[in-house]
C-alpha positions as CSV (number, residue, x, y, z in Angstrom):
1,X,23.0,-25.9,0.1
2,X,20.9,-24.2,3.3
3,X,17.7,-25.7,3.8
4,X,14.5,-24.7,5.5
5,X,14.4,-25.8,8.5
6,X,18.3,-25.4,9.1
7,X,18.4,-23.0,12.0
8,X,19.1,-19.5,11.5
9,X,21.1,-15.9,13.5
10,X,19.4,-12.7,12.9
11,X,20.5,-9.9,14.9
12,X,20.1,-11.1,18.3
13,X,17.2,-13.3,17.1
14,X,17.7,-17.1,17.1
15,X,15.8,-19.2,14.3
16,X,15.1,-22.6,14.9
17,X,13.9,-22.9,11.6
18,X,13.5,-20.2,8.4
19,X,10.2,-20.0,8.9
20,X,8.9,-17.4,10.0
21,X,5.4,-16.2,11.3
22,X,4.0,-12.5,9.1
23,X,2.0,-10.3,11.0
24,X,-1.5,-11.2,10.4
25,X,-4.3,-8.9,11.2
26,X,-6.8,-10.8,13.8
27,X,-8.8,-8.0,15.9
28,X,-9.4,-9.3,18.8
29,X,-8.4,-7.1,21.4
30,X,-11.1,-4.9,22.5
31,X,-11.3,-1.3,22.8
32,X,-8.8,-1.0,25.4
33,X,-6.2,-2.3,23.0
34,X,-4.7,-4.6,25.7
35,X,-3.8,-8.2,25.1
36,X,-5.8,-11.0,26.2
37,X,-5.6,-14.5,27.5
38,X,-6.3,-15.5,23.8
39,X,-3.4,-13.6,22.7
40,X,-1.4,-15.2,24.5
41,X,-2.6,-18.8,23.7
42,X,-2.8,-18.1,19.7
43,X,1.2,-16.8,19.8
44,X,1.7,-19.5,22.0
45,X,0.5,-22.2,19.8
46,X,2.4,-20.7,17.3
47,X,6.0,-20.7,19.0
48,X,7.6,-23.7,17.0
49,X,7.8,-21.6,13.8
50,X,11.8,-20.2,13.5
51,X,10.6,-16.5,14.4
52,X,7.0,-15.1,15.7
53,X,6.3,-11.3,14.4
54,X,3.6,-9.7,15.7
55,X,0.1,-8.3,14.4
56,X,0.5,-4.1,13.6
57,X,0.4,-2.6,17.1
58,X,-0.5,0.5,17.8
59,X,1.6,2.9,19.7
60,X,-0.6,6.3,19.8
61,X,-5.0,6.2,19.2
62,X,-4.4,8.4,16.5
63,X,-2.7,5.9,14.5
64,X,-4.5,3.0,15.1
65,X,-5.5,1.3,11.7
66,X,-8.9,-0.8,12.3
67,X,-11.0,-1.9,15.3
68,X,-9.5,-4.9,17.6
69,X,-6.1,-3.2,16.9
70,X,-3.9,-4.6,19.9
71,X,-1.4,-1.4,21.1
72,X,1.2,-1.2,22.5
73,X,0.8,2.8,23.9
74,X,0.0,2.1,27.7
75,X,0.8,0.9,30.6
76,X,-1.6,-2.2,30.6
77,X,-1.3,-3.0,27.1
78,X,2.5,-3.3,28.0
79,X,1.4,-6.3,30.4
80,X,-1.0,-7.8,27.8
81,X,2.4,-8.1,25.3
82,X,4.5,-9.3,29.0
83,X,2.5,-12.7,29.3
84,X,2.6,-13.1,25.4
85,X,6.8,-12.8,24.9
86,X,6.8,-15.3,28.5
87,X,4.5,-17.4,27.1
88,X,6.7,-17.7,23.5
89,X,10.0,-17.7,25.5
90,X,9.1,-20.8,28.0
91,X,8.4,-22.6,23.8
92,X,12.2,-22.0,23.2
93,X,11.4,-19.5,20.3
94,X,11.5,-15.4,19.0
95,X,9.4,-13.2,18.8
96,X,9.4,-8.9,17.8
97,X,6.3,-7.0,17.9
98,X,5.5,-5.1,14.5
99,X,4.7,-1.6,14.9
100,X,2.9,0.6,13.1
101,X,1.0,4.1,12.1
102,X,-1.5,3.7,10.2
103,X,-1.7,7.5,8.4
104,X,-4.5,8.3,6.6
105,X,-6.0,4.6,6.3
106,X,-8.3,5.0,9.8
107,X,-11.7,6.0,10.4
108,X,-13.0,8.8,13.0
109,X,-15.4,5.3,14.7
110,X,-11.6,3.4,14.8
111,X,-9.2,6.3,16.0
112,X,-11.5,9.2,17.9
113,X,-9.9,11.9,15.8
114,X,-12.2,13.3,12.4
115,X,-9.0,13.0,10.3
116,X,-6.1,10.9,10.0
117,X,-2.6,11.9,9.2
118,X,0.3,12.1,6.5
119,X,2.1,12.6,4.1
120,X,0.1,14.8,2.1
121,X,-3.4,15.8,2.8
122,X,-4.5,13.2,-0.6
123,X,-7.7,10.4,0.5
124,X,-7.0,7.3,-0.3
125,X,-10.3,6.7,-2.4
126,X,-10.8,3.2,0.0
127,X,-13.6,2.0,2.2
128,X,-13.0,0.5,5.4
129,X,-15.0,-1.3,8.6
130,X,-15.9,1.4,11.4
131,X,-17.8,0.4,14.1
132,X,-21.2,-0.2,11.8
133,X,-22.1,-3.2,9.9
134,X,-21.2,-1.2,6.5
135,X,-17.9,0.3,5.2
136,X,-17.3,3.8,5.1
137,X,-15.1,6.2,2.9
138,X,-11.8,7.0,4.7
139,X,-11.5,10.9,4.9
140,X,-8.6,13.7,3.5
141,X,-6.6,13.5,6.0
142,X,-4.7,16.3,7.2
143,X,-0.6,16.4,6.5
144,X,2.1,15.9,9.2
145,X,3.5,19.1,9.9
146,X,6.9,19.7,10.8
147,X,6.3,19.0,14.4
148,X,3.5,16.2,13.4
149,X,7.1,14.3,11.9
150,X,8.6,14.9,15.2
151,X,5.8,13.6,18.0
152,X,5.3,10.1,15.0
153,X,9.8,10.3,15.1
154,X,9.3,9.9,19.2
155,X,6.2,7.9,19.3
156,X,6.8,5.5,17.0
157,X,10.7,5.2,19.3
158,X,8.4,5.2,22.4
159,X,6.5,2.4,21.5
160,X,9.6,0.3,20.5
161,X,11.1,0.8,24.3
162,X,8.0,-0.5,25.4
163,X,7.8,-3.2,23.6
164,X,11.5,-4.2,24.2
165,X,10.5,-3.2,27.7
166,X,7.4,-5.9,27.7
167,X,9.8,-9.0,26.9
168,X,10.3,-9.1,23.4
169,X,13.0,-9.7,20.7
170,X,13.1,-7.1,18.9
171,X,10.7,-4.8,16.7
172,X,9.3,-5.1,12.8
173,X,9.1,-1.2,11.3
174,X,5.5,-1.4,8.9
175,X,7.2,0.5,6.4
176,X,4.4,-1.6,4.1
177,X,1.3,-1.7,2.9
178,X,-0.3,1.4,1.9
179,X,0.4,3.0,6.1
180,X,2.2,6.2,7.1
181,X,5.5,5.4,5.6
182,X,4.9,3.7,2.7
183,X,2.5,6.4,2.4
184,X,5.2,9.3,2.8
185,X,7.7,6.6,0.4
186,X,4.8,6.4,-2.5
187,X,4.8,9.6,-5.0
188,X,1.0,8.7,-5.6
189,X,0.7,9.5,-1.8
190,X,3.1,12.0,-1.6
191,X,2.7,15.9,-2.9
192,X,5.0,17.7,-0.3
193,X,7.4,20.1,-1.9
194,X,9.5,20.1,1.6
195,X,12.6,17.9,3.0
196,X,10.0,14.4,2.7
197,X,8.2,15.1,-0.8
198,X,9.6,15.2,-4.5
199,X,13.0,12.9,-5.1
200,X,13.5,9.3,-3.5
201,X,15.6,10.6,-1.5
202,X,13.5,12.8,0.3
203,X,10.5,10.3,0.3
204,X,12.5,7.6,2.1
205,X,13.4,10.5,5.0
206,X,10.8,9.9,7.1
207,X,11.3,5.9,8.0
208,X,14.8,6.2,8.1
209,X,14.6,8.7,10.1
210,X,12.6,6.4,12.6
211,X,14.4,3.4,11.9
212,X,17.5,5.6,12.7
213,X,15.7,6.3,16.2
214,X,14.6,3.8,17.6
215,X,17.6,1.6,16.4
216,X,19.8,4.1,18.9
217,X,17.2,3.4,21.4
218,X,16.9,-0.7,21.5
219,X,20.1,-1.6,19.5
220,X,20.2,-2.3,15.5
221,X,20.4,-5.7,16.2
222,X,16.8,-5.9,17.3
223,X,15.5,-4.0,14.5
224,X,13.9,-4.9,10.9
225,X,12.0,-3.2,8.4
226,X,9.1,-4.3,6.1
227,X,8.5,-3.2,3.1
228,X,5.9,-4.0,-0.5
229,X,7.3,-1.9,-2.8
230,X,4.4,-2.5,-6.1
231,X,2.4,-3.8,-4.1
232,X,-0.1,-1.1,-4.9
233,X,-2.8,-0.8,-2.2
234,X,-5.5,0.5,-0.2
235,X,-4.6,4.0,-2.0
236,X,-0.5,3.6,-2.1
237,X,0.5,3.3,-6.1
238,X,4.1,2.2,-7.5
239,X,4.1,2.0,-10.6
240,X,7.5,2.9,-12.2
241,X,10.3,0.5,-10.9
242,X,12.8,3.2,-12.2
243,X,11.2,5.6,-8.9
244,X,10.6,2.0,-7.2
245,X,14.1,1.1,-6.9
246,X,16.2,4.8,-6.9
247,X,13.3,5.2,-3.2
248,X,14.1,1.5,-1.8
249,X,17.4,2.3,-3.2
250,X,17.6,5.5,-0.7
251,X,15.8,3.5,3.0
252,X,18.0,1.3,2.3
253,X,21.1,3.2,1.9
254,X,20.0,5.7,4.4
255,X,19.8,2.9,6.7
256,X,23.1,0.7,6.0
257,X,25.7,1.6,8.4
258,X,23.4,0.0,11.1
259,X,23.2,-3.1,9.9
260,X,19.7,-4.0,11.5
261,X,18.2,-7.3,11.9
262,X,16.0,-8.7,9.1
263,X,14.4,-7.2,5.9
264,X,11.2,-8.6,5.3
265,X,9.9,-8.1,1.5
266,X,6.1,-8.6,0.8
267,X,6.7,-9.2,-3.2
268,X,4.3,-11.9,-4.7
269,X,7.5,-12.9,-7.4
270,X,10.4,-14.3,-5.8
271,X,13.1,-14.5,-8.5
272,X,11.6,-10.9,-9.7
273,X,15.0,-8.7,-10.9
274,X,13.1,-6.3,-7.6
275,X,13.8,-8.4,-5.0
276,X,16.8,-9.4,-6.3
277,X,18.1,-5.9,-6.2
278,X,16.4,-4.8,-3.1
279,X,18.4,-8.1,-1.7
280,X,21.6,-7.0,-2.6
281,X,21.6,-3.3,-1.4
282,X,20.3,-4.6,2.3
283,X,23.4,-7.1,2.1
284,X,21.9,-8.6,5.4
285,X,19.1,-11.7,6.5
286,X,16.2,-11.3,4.2
287,X,12.8,-12.2,4.7
288,X,10.7,-13.3,1.4
289,X,6.1,-13.1,1.7
290,X,5.3,-14.0,-1.5
291,X,1.8,-14.7,-0.2
292,X,-0.6,-12.6,0.0
293,X,-3.2,-12.8,-3.0
294,X,-1.8,-16.3,-2.9
295,X,-1.5,-19.6,-0.1
296,X,2.3,-19.6,0.2
297,X,3.0,-23.7,0.1
298,X,5.8,-26.0,1.5
299,X,7.3,-26.3,-2.0
300,X,7.4,-22.8,-2.5
301,X,9.0,-21.8,0.9
302,X,11.5,-24.8,0.5
303,X,12.2,-23.4,-3.2
304,X,13.0,-19.9,-2.1
305,X,15.4,-21.1,0.3
306,X,17.1,-23.4,-0.8
307,X,17.8,-21.2,-4.6
308,X,19.3,-18.2,-1.8
309,X,16.0,-16.2,-3.0
310,X,15.9,-14.9,0.4
311,X,17.4,-16.2,4.1
312,X,13.4,-17.0,5.5
313,X,10.4,-17.1,4.1
314,X,7.3,-15.6,6.0
315,X,4.0,-17.7,6.3
316,X,0.6,-16.3,6.6
317,X,-2.4,-18.4,6.6
318,X,-1.0,-21.5,6.5
319,X,0.4,-20.6,10.1
320,X,-3.4,-19.1,11.5
321,X,-4.4,-22.5,10.6
322,X,-1.9,-24.9,10.9
323,X,-0.4,-23.2,14.7
324,X,2.6,-26.3,14.6
325,X,3.5,-25.5,10.6
326,X,7.3,-26.6,11.3
327,X,6.7,-29.4,12.3
328,X,3.8,-30.2,10.4
329,X,6.3,-29.3,7.1
330,X,8.9,-31.4,8.1
331,X,7.4,-34.0,9.2
332,X,5.1,-34.1,5.5
333,X,1.7,-34.0,7.6
334,X,-1.3,-33.3,6.5
335,X,-2.5,-29.6,6.7
336,X,-5.7,-28.3,8.6
337,X,-8.4,-26.5,6.2
338,X,-8.2,-23.0,6.1
339,X,-11.6,-20.9,7.8
340,X,-11.3,-17.4,6.0
341,X,-14.5,-16.3,7.2
342,X,-12.7,-16.6,11.3
343,X,-10.0,-14.3,10.0
344,X,-10.8,-11.1,11.5
345,X,-14.1,-11.9,13.6
346,X,-14.3,-11.4,17.9
347,X,-14.0,-14.9,19.9
348,X,-11.8,-18.2,20.0
349,X,-13.2,-19.9,16.5
350,X,-10.9,-19.8,14.2
351,X,-7.9,-18.0,16.3
352,X,-7.2,-20.9,18.7
353,X,-8.8,-24.0,18.0
354,X,-7.8,-25.3,15.5
355,X,-6.1,-29.0,16.1
356,X,-2.6,-29.1,17.2
357,X,-0.5,-32.9,15.9
358,X,0.1,-34.9,19.2
359,X,3.6,-34.6,18.9
360,X,4.6,-36.8,22.0
């Protein structure tokens, strides 16, 4: 029986345990999108966990999704991430960068453009925090044309290259949570009539092309993919499970020959038939993230790994509050309380000041 604290291998990634840090929006970067010394300390503190996945990182100004988001679009941003990667490596851990395109989920006060871009000119019907106190309605996006799609694929690939050049061990493509690639996957946000819309195979096409392009650039063994089927968030609605299975099967079939490092699935029910179907369809190293509306506890994580429901677990809030979570869980130590009021606030409080256990 595999246990939670056993090492694992996913592509080139060597995990010293099967607890991975989920990609967590923390909104601590400035307007320049450059990671700071706070980011270095934040990720260094959490390097005892098996794998660190960074917060979603933009690779072009138009795809910024929220204030305080770090980027990988400039030399200064790349240098900031180099310091982060170096600090994590000094703790003998691995770190991969999640790269993302917000698509329609942005505001002019966030990305500097009048509209976002998406699969179709369909507003998500949600509000976001801009640079003011109140939330703002997200405007209707521009539907990407053929040249725009080519640009997106190129920029995704350039962002991945910069991440590796910054010292990251790998890259995770964000295909979840209602952002651009998910907007193409979900029928509620994609009414295209060309080769990128309509059938499950067509709606999966952009994600496949992005992943294949990045794999060509950095190597498939450094590449992961995150998906959240039927998450039904931020206007991306997937209610027909037959269509969901067909769509994500088409996506996984379209990258099967690459043998990418891992698939990360965000889905609350670890024992669902859908998770089992996706894991079988992928056939490789799978990370399961069951906590989004709920907190993943130690017993949840153990159950998932020990019962073969996934090869590793992604944990969010408990790793925010307990940088040394793997050590605490392994030694059955008490946990810090989670302060959700500081998840997205600027400054060090609630970011790098959670106490750690003295392992000496």
